[in-house]
N, C-alpha and C positions, 0 to 999 in steps of 0.2 A: 360390503358388496353394494353396488348401485341398485337403486330401486328399479323394478321392471317397467315402471311408467311414472310420469310426474305425479307429485302429491296432488290430491283433489283440490287442495287450497292454494296451490301454486298459481300465481298469475303469469309468470314467465320464468324462463331458465336462462342462465348465463352460459353460453357455449363458447369455449376457448377458440381463439383464432391464431394463437401462436404457442410455441412450446412453453414459454413462461406462464402463460395463462392455464395451459393444460396441467401444469404441475399443481396448480391450486386445487384441482379436483381430487388429487391424491393425498392432500393434507389430512391428517387424522381428525382435525377439528371440523372438516367439511364433508367427510365421507357420508354422513347420515343425510345430507341434503342433495346428494348426487342421484340422478335418475337417467334412464336411457329412453329415447323416443325417436321417432322419425321426423327429421327436419322437413317441414312443409314446403320449403323453398326448393330443395333438391331431391327429396325422397330418400335421403341417406340416413341410416341409423346413426345417432350421435349421442354424446353424453353432455350433461349440463348440470349446473347448480341451481336447484329450484329456489325461487324467491317468491314468498307469499305469506299468508297468515300462519302457515305451519311453522315458521321460523321461531315464533315465540320471542320476539324482541321485547325488551323490558318496556318500551314505549308503545302505547296503544296504536298510534298511527304510523309507527315506523315499521316498514316491512323487513328491513335488514340493514345492518351496518357492516361496512367492509373496511378492513385495516390490518395493521400488523399485530395488534394485541387487544384483548378485551372486546372483540367485536363478534357479530353473529357469523360472519364469513371471514376466515383468516387468509390474509395475503402475505407472501414472503418477499423480501427484498429490502435492501438498505435504503432505497429511494421511496419506499412506501411509508406514509404517515401512520401514526398509531391509529387514528380514525381517518381513513382516506376519503370515504364518501358514504352516503346512505340513500336508500330508497324510502320515500315516505308517501303516505296518502293524505291529500289535502282534506282537512277536517270538514270544510263546507262543501266543496265541489266533488270530492271523491276521486279526483284524478291523481295519477302517480307522478311524483317529482323526484328528480335526482339532485342531491345536494353535494357539492364539492366541499368537503370538510378538511381537506389536506392543508398543511402549513405552507406548502409550496404552490398551491393552486395548480396541481398537476393531475386533475381529472378533466376529461373532455369527452364530448360525443362526436361521432363521425357518421358517415352514411350519405346516401343520395339525397335524403330529405332532412339532413341534420340542421338543427337550430342550436348552435353552440352557445356556451356561456359568453356573456358580454363582459368585456374588460371594464373594471371599475364599478361594477354593479354586483348585487347579491348573486353568488354563484349557485343558482338553482334554476333548472329547466325541466320541462315536462318530458316524460317518455311515454310512448304509446305505440300501438301496432302501426308500423310504417313510418314512425317519426323517431329520430334519434335512436337508430337501431344498433349502433356500434358504440361500445364503451371502452375508452382507453384510459390508462392510468400510469403515472410515474414517468420520470425522464423529461427531457426538454420538450419533446414532442408529444408527451402523454401517451406513448405507445409501447412502453415496456411490457405492460399487460394489456391484451386486447380480447374483448369478449363481444359476442353477438347476442342481442336480446331476442329470444324466440318466445312469442306469446302463446299462451295456452287458452286464454279466455278472451272473448270479443268485447265485453263491456268496457266503457270508459268511466264509469262511476261506481266506485266500490264502497260507498258510504254504508249501505245496508249490510255488507259483509263485515265491515269493521264494527258496526253496531252490534252484530251478533257476537263478534269476538269479545267485545267489552262486556257484554251481558254475561257471556259464559265465564269470563274471568272475574266477574263481580267487581269490576274496577270502576271507580268514580273520581279518580284523581285527575288533576289538570296536568297535561303533558307539556313540559317546558319546551321541548324541541319540536313540537308540532308546527307545521307551516301555518301561518295565520291567514285568515281570509283577507282578500284584497280590500283595502279601505276605500270609502267613497272618494277620498282625495286622490287615490291612485287612478280610479276609474275615470274621473273627470280630467285628469292631467293630460290624457292623450289628445284631447281636442281643444286645448288652450293654446294661445299664441306662444307661450314660453316653451311648450314641449313640441313645437312643430318640427324641430330638427331631429327628434327622436322617433324612430319607427316603432310601431306597435306590432310585435311579432306574434303570429298565431299559426297553429297547425290545423288545417281543415280535415275533418274526419269523414263526414258523409253529407251528401246533398239532401236537404229537407224538402225542397220544392223549387219551382221555377215559374216565372210569370212573364208578362210582356216586357218588363223593364229590367229583368235580371234573375239571379238565382239566390237562394238562401241556403247556407251551409251551417252545419253543426261544427263548432271549432273549439280549440283550447288555447287560451293565452299562454304563450311559451314560457314566460317568466313568472307568472303567478299561479298557473294551474286553473284559472277561472274558465268554466264552461260558458259558452256564449253562442249567439247566432250571428252570422256574418251575411249581410245582404250585399251582393256584388252587382253593381249597376254600371252602365256605360258612363264614361266621362264625356265632357262636352264634345270633344273631337269625334268620339265614337257614336254619339247619339244620332238617330236617323233624322231628327228635326228639332226645332226649338221647343216644341211642345214636350217632347220626351225629356230634354235637359231641364226645362222649367219644372217638370214633375219631380225630378231628382233633387233639384235645389230646394223645392218647396218641402219635400218630405224631410230633408235634413234640417231645415230651418225650424219646422214645426216640432220634430222630435227633440231637438236641442232645447226648445222652449219649455217642454212639458215635463212634469214630475208628479206622478200620482200612482197610488197602488193599483189602479185598474187601467193604466196606460202602460204599454210595453216600455221597459226601461231602456234608455239611450246611454250607450257607453262612449261612443266617439265615432269619428269618421277619418278616413285616410285614403289619399289618392295612390293608386298602384298601377303603373304602366297605362293601359288603355281603359281602365275602369276605376271605380270608386268603391271602397269597402265601407259599409255602415255597420258598426258593431252594436248589438242590442242584447238584452237579457234573453237567455235561452229558456223556452217553455217546453212543456211535455207534449204539446200538440195543439190542434185546433178543434173548435166545436164540430167541424165536419168529421174529424176523426172519431169523436164521441158518438156521432150519429151512426157511423159505420160500425162502431162497436156495440150499438144498440143500448147505450147507457141510458138514454132518455126513455126507453121502453120499460125500465125497471119500476115496479110498484113500491117505491120507497118514499119515506118522509124524513126530513124535507127532500123534495125532489130536486135533481140537478138543475132543472129549468128555473127553480126558485132562485138559486145562486146566480144563474146566468142573467136573469132579468135584473136582479138587485145590483149585481156588480157592474153590468154594462150601463145601467141607468146612472150609477155613480160616476162612471167614466164620462158619459155624455154630459152630465151636469158640470163636471170639471172643465170639459172642453168648452162649454158655453161661457164659463167665467174667463176663458182665454180667448173668447171671440173666434172659436174655430169650429167648423162643421166638417165632419169626417167624410160624408157623402158616399161611402162605399162599405157600410157595415153589412156583413154577411157571415155565415158560419166559418168560412175560410179565413176571415180577418179578425176573428175573436179567438184568442189563444187561452190555454188553461195550464195551470199547475195543479197536480193532484195532491190534495192535503189529507185524503182518507180514501177508503175504497170507493165511495160514491160522493165524496166531498171535493169541491174544486174551487180554485181561485181563478177568476176570468179577467183577462186584460184585452184591451183594444189594440190592434196593430195595423200596419200597412196604411200609412198616411200619404201614399203617392198621389191621390186625387183630392186630398183635403185642401181646404182653403180657409182663409179668414172670412168670417161671415159677410162682411161688407162687400167682398169681391166674388162671393159664391153665386154664380148665375148660370154657368155652362152645363150642358148635358153630359153627365158622367155617371159612373157607378155601374152596378150590375142590374139588368132589367127587372127580374122578379122582386128585388129588394128595394128598388129606387122609389122614392116618394113622388107624388104627382108633380110637385114643383121642380123636381129634378128632371123628370121625364119630359115635361112640356115647356119649362122655362117661361111660364106665363104668369107666375104668381109673385114676381118681385124677387128680392134677395133671399137666398136659402138660409135657413136657421137650423138650430138644433132639433126642431120639429121633424126635419127630414131624417135625422138619425133615429129619432124615436120611432118613426114609421118603419124604418129598416129593422130596428130591433123587434118590433111587433111581428113583422114578417118572419124574422129569424125564429122567434118563439113558436109561431104557427108551424114553421117547417120542422123544428126539432121534435115537437110533440106530435107531428103529423096530423094536424087538424084537417079534416075533409080530404085525407090522403094527399096532403100538400107535397110530400116528397115524391109522389109519382106523377106530378103534373109536368107535361112536356113544355116545349117552347111556346110562349104566349106573346101576344101583342101588348103594348103598354096598356090599352084599355082593358084587356082581359086580365092582366096582372092586377090592376087596381080593383076590378070587380071581385077577383079571388080574395083580396085582402078584406074588402067590405063584407064578403060572405063569411070569412073566418071570424070576423069580429062578432058575428051573431051566433057563433058556435058555442055550445054550453061549456066547452073547455076553456074558452077565453073571455066569455061575456063578463065574468066576475074577476077579470085580471087585476083590478084595483085592490081587491081584497086578498090577493095572494100573500101568504106569509113570507116575511123576510127573516 
């Protein structure tokens, strides 16, 4: 008998779209995986095969194998391979990948937002809610068996779930068929001259933010399963003026030049129709998000502000060795990766107004965080000292010195006076002695 609802550990269910696929649900080897639920697309009660951690596949990171024999889900038919395909969780990124393991390469994905397997390349693509929603197998058109993927969970990163599974099973072996993390060679390949004819395929999941020059999206690389951030900006023809296009070119040039643990990682760039996509490492959020979460109000040691100060100073120091001034450091442009409950790894991002130090003279940046030489353009070329000033203001803001977070719009003179007053506050006067 089918279960009355999907298993709690099921990530998605395979819902049959034709008679041949429907027969799979009745196979005695599959009955224990079948459940009934309401299809969110049409509100109709439907049956499907649950795929998730409850399948107990022999491999830690394999959700399920499908095939004619010796697999987690049994498929019938002379055109079905012994192992037709498998669903796997990427060990590093926690995304779900479909691998075509058939001898005839007769597995394919379909749907409105399908990103199918590429001919001549490793037959592995991501599956996610809204992406590659239909699975076809066997036959010349890969449509002898057709299933729809109906997702039961929203997350796109299942690493913690898999970790729990491994701990529960007390397994420590290496899994031979686990998808491997994308190597640095692969990541850099997309923006080299040799790879210019090859498109970098990705699926956008949700918008993370927007600014004057574009939007930032959370995305998955279709062929590797890598989670990343995609910044979409106007191309030259779509930019409002030369200043906007110069900012785009400058950010790409600077990001491509940099490589440091406390600078956001650059993956590549790709023109798409009327815009340009800049691919970068995905982080958990910004310092502004941590302020909203009141993380910096916690009485803990070491304090998150200690990490923030130390990490961003390292980033500024590296930028100075590259003769680059960021010129717009602020909570929104400093990102974090959580390494513990109150431990964070901070990185500098958004180089849209950055310049090489010898050319940095113009008025840019965000007023409350901008250094005097940036605000008034009367002190000669701008240097990394301008970024250190902005970092100091950021520290004053996150720990709310003199109610810094509640200050309204100020004139440049008022902003400078606020910083000078904060420097005399007991919380910051001993900044040089802060523990790292």
